[in-house]
Steps between C-alpha positions, in 0.01 A plus 500: 500500500180704470508879469185676617491836333148630578365613829168339423668161517639534854319202626656276223803456737273340752334275253828394336663434837214275609551309166879460512708643779824451305395750238709823492279811507587856416277800510550840332280763661487813296234690684540722810471268799213619731562663826424296816187707582345444155601134487324425821176614346505178274349211700745257354819703522693240697443252217645753252808546717544127545476453114810733474684305765450171314710630213868435479575833321306821544586784275367860493507775234636756739682546831197678651279208426749251653542724800123523549480114476769458756326736739182316469672163555676641809174626650312170434774239560759686711768450245823673537680631185 
């Protein structure tokens, strides 16, 4: 199991999954997740979201951050929670 504990290493999940798909990945995101409008200003925002979805466990430092992440996922992937 690999724990990614730094937002600057978000793409590590993509790289590790490409190397070994059996590897369990967890990410702890301790920053405020950006709002959808701000996130779309980043040209590669879909890759960022996909990196989160490759992880087996996603942890957040607060309920507000987790809720903002879920709203973003709902808007981008039509997820129901």
